[in-house]
N, C-alpha and C positions, 0 to 999 in steps of 0.2 A: 210462727215459721211455715207451718203447710199448709195455710191457707194464703201466705203469700208466692210463695211458690205456685200453687194453684193459679193465680191470678196472673201472674208474671208467666206460665206457660203460651197464653193465648196472644201476648204483647209480643213475645220473643217469635210464634206461630208467622203471625200477618208479619213483623220487619224481616223474617226470611221470605215473607213470598212476596212483599213489596223487590228487595233484590233481586231474585230469579226474576220478577220483572217488568226489571230497570234494567235486567241483562238480555233479554233474549230478544229485545225491542219489538215485539208481534210478530217474531218469527218462530215461535215455541221451544228454541233452546238459543244458548247464550253461543249466539257465533259471535267471533271477535270481529272488534272495531277495523274497517280496513287500514291497512297500513300505510302514510306518506304516500304520494302519487297512488296512489289506489283509490277505484269506487267501489263499494260492495252494490253487487244485487240481488235482486230476492224476487225468482220466479215463484205465482204462484200456481198452479194450474188445478182445474178444474177436475172430479168424480170424473172416470169415465168404467163406461162397464165392463171393460177387458182390456186393463192398461196394459199388463203383457205381451198384447200384441200393436199396443202405440211405442213410440219412444222420440223424448223433445231432440232438437235442433238446438246447438249454441254457436251463434253465431259472430263476431265480433270485428268493428271497423270501426270506420268514420267515413264521414263524407267529406270527400274531398275536390276540386276542380278540375277535373279531369280529360286528356284528349279522345281521340278514339281508339287506342291500343286501350287492352286488355293488363286494366291493373288489380295487383295483389298485395295482402300482406303475408305477412306466414307467423306464426304465432305458436306456444304449445298452452295444452289445457291439464295441467297436472293437480288429480285429485289427489285432498288431502281428506284423513276422517276427523271430527270432533272428539276431542279428548273425554272422556266418560260418559257418550254418549254415543257415538258409533254414527253418527250421519258425516254422510259426504259433502264437505261443500269444496270449490273450486278455484285458482288461482291463473289470471292468464300471465302468462309467463313468454321472453323472449320474445317479443314482436320486432319483426325486422321486415323491412322495409318502406315504401312503398317498390316492390320493384313492376316494369310493366316489360309486353313486349316493342318493337321499335318500328311498326310502321308510319309510314308518311302520313303522315293528318289533312286534314285542306286546313288551312289558317282560320281560326275564330269559329273554330271546332270545341272549345274549352265548354263541357257543362258539367255542373256538379252534380256526382255519383255516390254515393256508399261501397265504397272502397273493404270488401272482407279481407277477413285472416284465414289463409288455409293452415291446415293441419289434421292433424291426426289425436281421434276423442272427442271429438265434438257433440256424436251423435252418444248421449243417452238415455237411461230406461227410463219410464216413462212412474212419475209415485207421486200422486197428488195428494202426502197424506204429509210430505213434507216439500220445502221449500226448494229448488234451486239454488242453492246461493253460490254467486259467481264474484269473484274480485278481478277486475277489470284496470289496467293503468289509466290514471286519467287521462282525458281525451281521446275516448275512444267510447264506442257505445257497446248495445249488449243488444243484441236481437237472437228471438226464435223463431220455429216454427215447429209442430207436431206430424211428427208421420204414422202412416198408418199403415198393419200390414194387409195385406189383401189375405180375402178370408180361400181364396183359390191354390192350390199348388198344382205347380205344373211338371208333369212327367221328363226326367232327365234320358235321352238315348244313349247306350253309348255307341263308342267309337273304334 
């Protein structure tokens, strides 16, 4: 009886690891699958010497045929926590627009441009140890850029 339990343990351990690997999808944690109408993006950041001095800016939008006006979407970036892990992930919600200025544009002035969504909270802490997982509505793209702080502080003057 003891021998059969010992032989069964490696098999159960392997099955558990296989189930874990299937749920993590290469993300290191079992992030939820994208809901219908959403696409899951994962941004893997390279390690930096001083990650505290860097931020990642998330930009969501779509490429549209636009005229000479300034075009923009508005969206909300909502942070969620992966239960049992404590890892953050993000949902783009409440996308509205596009809206634009109303300048008179010359005829035939339309071009294809990326129209981004503005909103609060799109500047996130840089952490190369975890992917930045973002769920974006279908039809929209996710872009990002890395910001670095200047090493010099400026003196403020009282007024």
